[in-house]
N, C-alpha and C positions, 0 to 999 in steps of 0.2 A: 498367710495372714490369719490370726485366730478369729473367733466369732466376735469377740469384744472390740478388737481393733477395727473389724469391718463395720461394726455399728458407729464406732467414734468416727470412722471416715466418712460414713453417709449422714451422720447427725447434723453437721453444719448446713449442708445443702437442704436437707429435709426441714429443719427448723426454719431456715430463711424462706423457704417455699411456703411453708404454713402460715408464717407470719405475713408474707405478701398477700396471701388470699384473704387472711383477716382484714388487713388494711383495705384492700380492694371491695371486700364485702361491706366493711363499714362505710366507706365512701358512698356506697349504693344502697344504704340501709333502708331506703324507701321501698325497694323491692321486696316481695313477699319471701319471707324467710331469711333475708340477707343478714339482719341484725343478729339472729341466733347463730347463723353460720359463721359470722365474724368471731363470736365468743367462743364458738366450737373450735374453730382453727387456731385461736389464740391458746386456749388450753393445751392443744396438741403441740404447739410450738414450744410452750414452757415444759411440757411433759418430756420432750426430747431433750431439752436443755438440762432439766433436772437428771434425766437418767444418764447423761453424758458426765455431768458433775459427780454423780454417784460412782461412777467408774474411775474417775481420775482422783477422788479424794483418798489421801493417804490414811487420814485419821479414821478408826474404826468407828467412833462415835458419829462423826459426821457422815460416813458412808451409810450408817443405819438411818440417820435422820433424813438424807435425801431419798433413801429408798422408801421411807414412809410418806414423804411428800409426793413422790411419784404414784404410789398406791392410792393416796387421796385423789390425785388427778384422774387416775383410772376409774375411780368410783364415780366421779361426776360427769365424765365424758359421755356415757350412753344416755344419760338424761338430756344433755344438751341435744344429742343426736336425734332423740325422740321428738323434743320440741321443734327441732328444725324440720322433721318430716311431717308433723302436723301442720306447721305454717305453710309448707310448701304445697301439700295436698289440699290445703284451705279446708280445715275441719274445725270451723269456729265452735262447734258443740263440745269438742275435747280439748281445743287449744285454749283453755281458760284459766285464769290465775288460780282458783281453788284446786283444780286438777294438777297443775303444776307444784302446788304445795305439797300435795299428796305423794307425787314422784319423788320430791326431794328429802321426804322423812327419813328413808333408810339410808341414802348417802351421808346425810348429815350425822346419823347416829354412827355410821361407819367411821367418819372422820373423828368423831369423839373417842370411839374405841382405839383408833390407831394412836391417837394422842396419850391415851391412858393404858396402852397395851402391857407395860411393865407391871401394872397393878393386877391384871386379870389373865393376861395371856390368851385372850379369846380369838386373836387373829394369827399371831405367831409365837412360837416357842423355840427354845434352842437356836437362838440367832447367833450367826457367826460371820466373820469377814475373812475372805481368803485373797491371798495376793496372787493374781493370775500371771502378772509380769511385774518387773520392778516398778512400773508406773501405773498399773492398772489393778483395781481391787473388785471383788465380786462378792455380792450380798447373799447369804443363804439362811433359810430357816425352815422350821417344821411348821406347815400350815395347820391351823385349827379350825373349829367349827364355823366360826363367823366369817373366815375367809371364803369358805364354800358357799355360805348363805348370801354373802355380798356378790360373789361371783355369778351364782345362778341369777340373782336379781338383775345384776348389770348385763348379762347376756340376754335375759328375757326382755328386758327394756329395749336393748338394742334390736333384738329380733323383731319386736313390735314395730319399731321405726322402719326396719326393712320391709315388714309386711305392708305397712302404710304405702311405702313407694312402689312396692310391687303391684298392689291394687291400682294405684294412679297409672303405672305402666300399662296394665291390662286394659284399663277403660279409656285410656287416652287416645284422641285423634292422632292420626299418623304423624302430623307436624309436631306434636307435643311428645309422643312416645319417644323420640330420640333423646330428649333431655331426661326423662325418666329412666330410660334404659342406662344412660351413663350414671345416674344416682344409684340405681340398683346395683350395678357392677361395682361401683365405688364403696358401697356399704358392706356387700357380701364378702369382698376380698379380705379385709382386716378382720371381720368377724370370724372367718373360717381360720385364719392364722392364729387369732387368740385362743380359739378353742383347741387347736392342735397344740399349742404351747402350755397351756394350763393343764390339760389332761395328760400331757407327757406322751403324746402319740408318737413323737421322735425324740427318743432318749438322748441323743447326741446333741439335740438343740439345747444348749444351756443359757444363751442369752435371749431375753425377750425383744423381738424385732417389732413388736405391736405398734410402738409410737411411730417408727419409720414408715411402716405399712399405711397406718392412719394418715400420716402426713401427705404421702403420694396419692392416695385414693381421695383425700379430702380435697387436693389441689384440683383433681379431675372434677369432683363435685362442684367446686366453686366456680371452675370455668364454665362447666356446662350449664349450671343454673343462671349464671350471669349473662351468658351468651344467648340465652333462649328465653328472654323474658316476654313470652308471647302473650300472656294473660292481660299484660298492661296494654297492649297496643290493639287487641281486637276490637274494643268498643269504639275506638276512634276510627277504625277501618270502615265500618259500616255507615257511620254518620258522615263520613267524608266522601266516600265513593257514591256515586249516583249513576245507575246503570244506563239511563237515558242520555248521557253526555256524549258528544260527538268525539271527543278526544279519548284516547286510551289512557286509563288510569289504573295504577298499581300502588299497594301498600306494602312497604317492606319493614321488617323488624330491624333491631339494632345490628343484626348480623347480615344484612342485605338479603334476607330470605323473604319470599313473597308469602304474604299472609291474606291477601285479597286482590282481586283482579276483575275489571269489568269486561263486558262482551267486546267492546271495541278494541281493548288492549289484546285480548285473546285472538282476535282475528288478525290484528296487526303482527303479532308475534307468532301466530301460527301454532298455538298451544291451546289444550283443553284446561279446565279448571283443575282437573286431577293431575295433570302434568306440572302445572304452574305452582300450586299451593305447596308450600314447603321446599320448593326449589329455590336456589340462589338466583339472583337476578342475572348473574354471569352465566348461569347454566342455560338460561332460555334465550339470551342474546347471542348473535353469531360472534365467532371469535375475532374477526376483524374489528367488530364494534367495541368488544371488551378492551382490545388493545388501545382504543382511542379515549378511553375513560380515565379520568384522573380524580382522586378522591376529594381534592379541594375545590374542584369546579362543580357548579350547580346547573350549568346549562351546556348541552351539547347539540351538535347536528350531526344525525346518523343517517346511514343509507341501509334499507332493507330491500332485499329482492323478493318480490312475490311472483308466484308461478303465474297468477292470473294477470296482475296489473304491471309486472316488470319491475324496474327499479324505481323506489319511491323514497323521498326525503323526509325525515321526521325531526322535530325539535323535541329533545328529551330534557325535561326539567326536573330537578329534585328539590323538594321542599321539606324541611325538617319538621317532624312531629313531636311536640312536647306536651307533657301533661300540665296540670294545674300549677305544680311545683317547679315547672320549667326544666324537668328532667327529660332528657332526650329518649324518645321511644322508637324512633325509626324515621322513614321517609315516605313522603308521598311522591310518586313518580307519574308524570303525564307525558304522553306522546301525542304531538300535535303535527298534522300532515302539513309540510310546507313544500311539497313537490312543485306546485304551480309557483310559488315564489322564488324557488331555486331557478327553475326554468326561465323565469322572467330575468333574474339577475345574470344567468349565463348568456341570454340573449343580449342584454345590455353590454356585457363584457366583450361579447363578440363584435358589437358595433364599435366599442372603443378601442378594439385591438386589430380587427381585420378589415381589409379592404373589400367592400361589398361585391365588387364585380369579379375579382379573381380569387377571393378567399384566401389571400396571402396577408401577411402582416402589413399594416399601414405604416406610413412614415414615421409617425410619432412613436409607436410601439417598437419599431425597428430601432430607433434612436435609443430608447431605453435599454433594450438588449445589447445592442452594439457597445454602449458606454460601460456596461458591466464587463463585456469581454475585453474591451481595451484596458480597463482597470486591472483585469487579471493578467493580460500581457504584459503590462508595466510592472506589476507587482514580481512576477516570476521570470520576466525576460524571455517569453516565448513569442514564436511567430504568430502573427495575425494578418490575414489578408482580405481585401475588399475587391470585389468585381462590380463595376457600374455597366449594365447592359442597356443598350438602346435598340429599338426595332429600326431597321433600315427602311427608309422610304415609306414611313407610316402615314404621313400626311396625304400623299397622293392615293394611298389606299382608301383612307377616309373620304376624300374629295370624289373619287371615282365610284366606290361602291357603297358609301354611306356610313354612318357611325354604328349601326347595328352590326355590319360586317367587321368594322374596326374592333368592336367589343369582342367579337368571336376570335379575332387575331390575338387579342390580348389574352383571353382565356386559355387559347392554344398554347401560346408562349409560356403561361404560368404553369399549366399542367405538364408541359415538357420539361421545364427547368425543375420543378418540384419532383419528378421522378429521376431526375439525373443527379441528385445532390445527396449528401450523407444526412443521417439523422440530426447530427451535431451542427450542421450548417444553418444559416438564418437567412431565409429568403423573404424579400418584401418588395412591394410595389412602391416605387420612389415618387411617382407622379407622371401623368400622361402616359408615354410609351416607354418609360425608363423603370428599371428594375435594379435592385441592389442585392448582392450575394456576399454574405460575410462568412469567411472560412476560418474558424478557430484552429490554432496549432498547424497552420499551413504556411510554408515559406511562400513569398511572392513568386518565385521561378515555377513552382508547383501549381501555384494558383493560375499563373498564365497558361500552363498546359491544359489545365481544366476549362479554362475560358475558351481556349481554342477548340477543345472537343465539343463544348456546347455549341459554338458557332457552327462547326462541321455538321453536328447533329440536326440543328434547326435548318440548316441550308437544304437538307433533304426532306423537309417537311412542307407541305403544301396544304391550304385551306380550301376545300371544295365548296363552292357557293350554289352549285347546281347548273349555272350556266358558265361558270369559268373556274379556273384553278389558280389560286393566288400563291405564287412562291414567297417564302418568308426568309429573310436573313437578319442577323443581329451583329451588332458591333459591341465590343467590350473594352473598357479600360481597367487595368489592374494596378493596385497599389498595395504596399505591404509595410509592416511595422514589426519591430521587436522590443517595443517598449519606447516611450518617450514621445508618442505622437497622439494627437486628439483625433476625435471623429471628423471634425471640420477639416483638418489637415488631410485626413485619409481621403474624405470625399473630394477635396480639391485636387489632390493628386490623380485619383481615378478618373475624375472629370476631364483632366488635361490629357491623360493617356487616352481616353475615349475620343476626344477631339482629334488626336493624332490618327486613330484607327479609322475615323471617318474621312479624314483628309487623304488617307493613303490607300483607299479602295474600298472601305467598308467590309463586311463579312469576315471580320478578324478581330483578334484580341492584341492589345498592346500593353506591355509592362511600363509603368510610369518611370522607373529608373533608368530605362534605356534613353529617356528623352529629358531627364531631369536638368 
């Protein structure tokens, strides 16, 4: 593929990219330098389009016409760049209307000379058009004195703009240096290419790729300046943050980078000011916390592990910061310690779900879990078994040794059962001396075997009271389903099987189906 075809292949994307940055900058024209940047990128987009039309125009007359238009755009582009640089670096002494008028004198004169070149030939002579391919034509001419005058002026103006950005880069605070560095890189690259092409340092390079280079570097400039509008938010930060507040507080820019942080937040996050300022919020938060954040939410509950205080809970709030024109500048982040509240809620939750004596699930919470498992068994037609357990001769133990010993028996039974079941099984205290054990994905015959093993295991267990040893046994009733049965029906079947176990000698398990 020849140089001209490569240019035509890149041109649509480059022109679209430049135009998009122009529109994006225009929509945010209240930011410093954004309006001039919008015009600058629009000129580059038009320059690319004109250069493409010049190559594709078959008529020699129109090829020359489009080449002249492209040259006029080249003449005004450096002026726009310098205006942008002065606005970006905030030089009100130089960025004035009279100074701008002086800058535009020579470009305007050049445009007039372009339009009248046939009369004087001060810019080009010996103009010709050559057919590179059947569909591509190239413009050629002998450059004259004013071409070099305009080129020197254009490069000089552009270099001044680069110098302004370079000075801003050197004097900038670390947080702002990143955006100035991108601007510097984006300006030097097309400048070097234009000098190489104009002075013919690469003789084989026949096509001027300057518009393409300007487009891509300009896109980087646009993204950089509009992503790092830090000057707009700094005054807000210091008037909003109060170091004496007990809550942690941070101020973020529009790219979620920290521009201010108070002492409490530094302590909570375990970072210094040097580490935090300029870093993304996601860089100073743990990875597991970042995974839980969603851009649309404005309030989160997060956990942070502190070496001194252990695990602590915080409420993280995001509040939008806007200026007087209601333009979004960033976020105010607050971190409020809610550890005590979470601990209280967890305690209340435990009271609502756990039996206080045995620390097993209580009857109500067991019913909620069991109904979910029954619904799953009904939907997928899988086995589900229920074991109802009752302590043998529990009333005589209470009558003889007292309720305190009876409570120890209940705790011992609960601990033994809890150690003998799978992590997927659901164990609960049903009431009094009765326990329930739900076995997901377990056929009733297998559940009966498990119940018999539990009976045997507990029959070898005794509670030592100091003066006596109390032997403990249990009886169990087993019921199963493979869909189509409710919790009440399973409880009824298990209860009936338990009754049979009691009547036939205790210390055993009975499967309900055997006696249905």
